[in-house]
C-alpha positions in Angstrom: 101.6 105.2 48.8 100.9 101.9 47.1 103.2 99.0 47.9 104.0 96.1 45.7 105.5 93.3 44.4 106.5 92.2 40.9 106.2 88.7 39.6 107.8 88.1 36.8 110.7 86.0 34.9 111.4 88.1 31.5 112.5 91.2 30.8 109.3 92.9 31.9 110.2 93.3 35.3 113.0 95.6 34.7 111.0 97.9 32.4 108.5 98.2 35.5 110.6 98.6 38.2 112.2 101.6 35.7 108.9 103.2 35.1 108.1 103.1 39.2 111.8 104.4 39.4 111.3 107.1 37.0 107.6 107.9 37.1 106.1 106.8 40.1 108.6 107.2 43.0 106.4 109.2 45.2 102.9 106.9 44.7 104.8 103.4 44.8 107.3 102.1 46.8 108.6 98.8 45.1 109.0 96.2 48.0 111.0 93.4 45.7 111.0 91.2 42.2 110.0 87.5 42.8 110.5 85.1 39.5 108.9 81.9 40.9 105.1 81.9 42.1 106.6 79.8 45.4 109.4 82.9 45.9 106.2 85.1 45.8 104.4 83.7 47.6 106.8 84.5 50.3 107.1 88.0 49.8 103.2 88.4 50.2 103.5 86.8 53.6 106.8 88.9 54.3 105.8 91.9 53.2 101.4 92.4 52.1 101.8 94.4 49.5 98.8 96.2 48.0 99.5 95.1 44.3 101.4 92.2 43.0 102.2 92.4 39.3 102.0 88.9 38.0 103.3 87.4 34.9 100.5 85.2 33.1 102.7 82.9 31.5 104.0 82.6 35.2 101.6 80.8 36.5 100.5 79.4 33.7 104.1 77.2 33.1 104.1 76.3 36.8 100.6 75.6 37.4 100.6 77.3 40.4 97.9 79.9 40.9 98.8 82.7 42.9 95.1 82.7 44.3 95.1 78.8 45.8 97.6 80.2 48.2 95.7 82.8 49.5 92.1 81.9 48.8 90.1 83.9 51.7 93.0 85.5 53.1 93.7 87.6 49.4 94.0 90.8 50.9 95.7 92.2 47.8 95.3 93.1 44.0 96.5 91.2 41.3 97.3 92.8 38.4 98.1 90.5 35.1 100.5 91.3 32.2 99.8 89.0 29.6 101.4 88.7 26.1 97.7 88.8 24.8 94.4 89.8 25.0 93.7 85.4 25.3 95.7 85.9 28.8 94.0 89.1 29.4 90.6 87.4 29.2 91.2 84.7 31.1 93.1 86.4 34.3 90.0 88.7 34.6 87.8 85.9 34.9 90.2 84.6 38.1 88.9 87.9 39.5 92.4 89.6 39.1 92.2 93.7 39.6 93.0 94.6 35.9 95.4 93.5 33.1 97.9 95.1 30.9 99.6 93.9 28.1 103.0 94.0 27.2 104.9 96.0 26.0 103.9 98.3 29.1 104.1 102.3 29.6 103.6 104.8 32.2 100.0 104.8 31.3 99.3 101.6 31.9 100.8 101.7 35.7 99.0 105.2 36.0 96.0 103.9 35.1 96.5 101.5 37.6 97.6 103.5 40.6 94.0 105.7 39.5 92.1 102.9 39.9 93.9 101.6 42.8 92.8 105.2 44.6 89.5 104.9 43.5 89.4 102.0 44.8 90.2 103.0 48.4 88.0 106.3 47.8 85.5 104.6 47.3 86.2 102.1 50.4 86.4 105.2 52.9 83.4 107.0 51.8 82.0 103.2 52.5 83.1 103.6 56.1 82.7 106.7 57.0 78.9 106.7 56.3 78.8 102.9 57.6 76.8 101.8 53.9 76.2 98.2 54.4 78.5 95.7 52.3 77.0 93.9 48.7 78.5 91.8 46.7 80.6 93.6 44.0 78.8 93.8 40.5 80.8 94.7 38.0 79.1 97.3 35.3 77.2 96.0 32.8 75.8 97.1 29.0 73.1 95.9 27.8 73.1 95.0 24.0 70.1 95.0 22.0 70.4 91.7 19.2 67.9 90.3 17.3 67.8 87.5 19.4 67.0 89.4 23.0 69.6 91.5 25.3 73.5 90.7 26.2 74.9 92.0 28.9 78.6 92.3 28.7 81.0 94.2 31.4 82.2 97.2 30.8 85.8 96.7 31.0 85.6 94.1 27.7 84.1 96.5 25.6 86.7 97.4 22.9 85.3 99.6 20.4 81.9 99.4 18.3 81.8 100.0 14.7 78.7 101.5 12.2 77.3 99.0 10.2 74.5 100.9 8.9 71.3 100.8 10.8 73.6 98.1 13.1 76.3 98.2 14.7 79.1 95.6 15.7 80.8 95.8 19.3 84.4 93.8 19.1 85.1 92.7 22.7 88.3 91.8 24.9 87.4 88.0 24.7 87.8 88.2 20.3 84.0 88.4 20.4 81.8 90.5 17.9 78.2 91.2 19.2 75.7 92.5 16.3 73.5 94.8 17.5 69.8 95.9 16.1 70.5 99.8 16.9 72.5 102.5 15.3 75.9 103.3 16.0 74.0 106.6 17.6 71.9 104.8 19.2 74.5 102.4 21.0 76.0 106.2 22.1 73.4 107.6 23.8 72.8 104.5 25.6 76.6 104.4 26.5 77.5 107.8 27.0 77.5 107.4 31.1 81.2 104.4 30.4 84.3 106.3 30.1 83.6 105.8 25.7 84.0 108.0 23.3 83.2 108.8 19.8 86.4 109.4 17.9 85.3 108.9 14.6 81.8 109.1 13.0 81.6 105.1 12.3 83.6 104.6 15.9 82.9 104.2 19.0 86.0 103.3 21.3 86.7 102.3 25.2 88.9 104.7 26.3 90.5 102.5 29.0 91.6 100.0 26.0 93.5 103.4 24.5 97.7 102.6 24.3 98.6 105.1 21.5 98.2 107.7 19.1 99.8 108.6 15.8 98.7 111.9 15.2 100.4 112.3 11.7 98.3 109.2 10.9 95.1 110.2 12.8 94.9 106.7 14.5 94.1 105.3 17.8 95.8 102.1 18.8 94.0 99.5 21.3 95.4 97.3 23.6 94.8 94.5 21.0 96.8 96.8 17.7 93.6 98.0 16.6 93.8 100.7 14.7 91.4 103.5 14.9 90.5 106.4 12.6 90.1 110.0 15.1 88.0 112.5 13.3 90.0 116.2 13.2 87.4 117.7 14.7 87.3 115.5 17.3 90.7 115.3 17.9 91.1 118.0 20.6 88.2 116.6 22.9 89.5 113.2 22.2 93.5 114.9 23.4 91.4 116.9 26.5 89.5 113.0 28.0 92.3 111.3 27.8 94.9 114.3 29.5 92.6 113.5 32.8 94.1 110.2 33.1 97.8 111.0 32.3 100.6 112.2 33.3 103.0 114.8 32.4 106.5 114.6 31.4 
């Protein structure tokens, strides 16, 4: 079972506690809820949790960064809860395990559970087979531009949009990269990633899907970007998303 602590001051702490209680009681044991970084440090030392859900604003307001208190002894994962994608990207740069954009729902929590379980599984495989330990390198996507090749981490890719013989890539840190490839060519390049061609003009990162408005055929991403979903692609989209969803 995954153990967790929530470090937050607003209503998000009650939201996450309720989600865990209602949907993840058999997967997550919630120890405590702290409202200051210093209190959270003490709770972490006492309970040794697997995951700490941390409000990004709390760290910035107090100028007390959780990583600084543990440094080389940090043996838990930090999940940043942010109000905007700017805060989220700053969190990722501080080596957070993952981020959640408020308001947070059960699918968000499930994604954290799945990701943590994958990490444990990979760690177990490495231990069992005595694989050498190498520095962690995040998956990168090569993007061919007019100036050469840009490499971006898979997790910051939001979506790509067709633009004639080119396509535009949008990232969570509000950047647009114009590629010297068509969307179809980029889709082939990105086929090994968790991406999906939702429409003839759009390719999305399924990890950033927040909502489906079925009547309108619209997918909403974590940054509130609305992406069209073709009727002919809806069934496959739902099937892909079901693999990372829970039944209610």
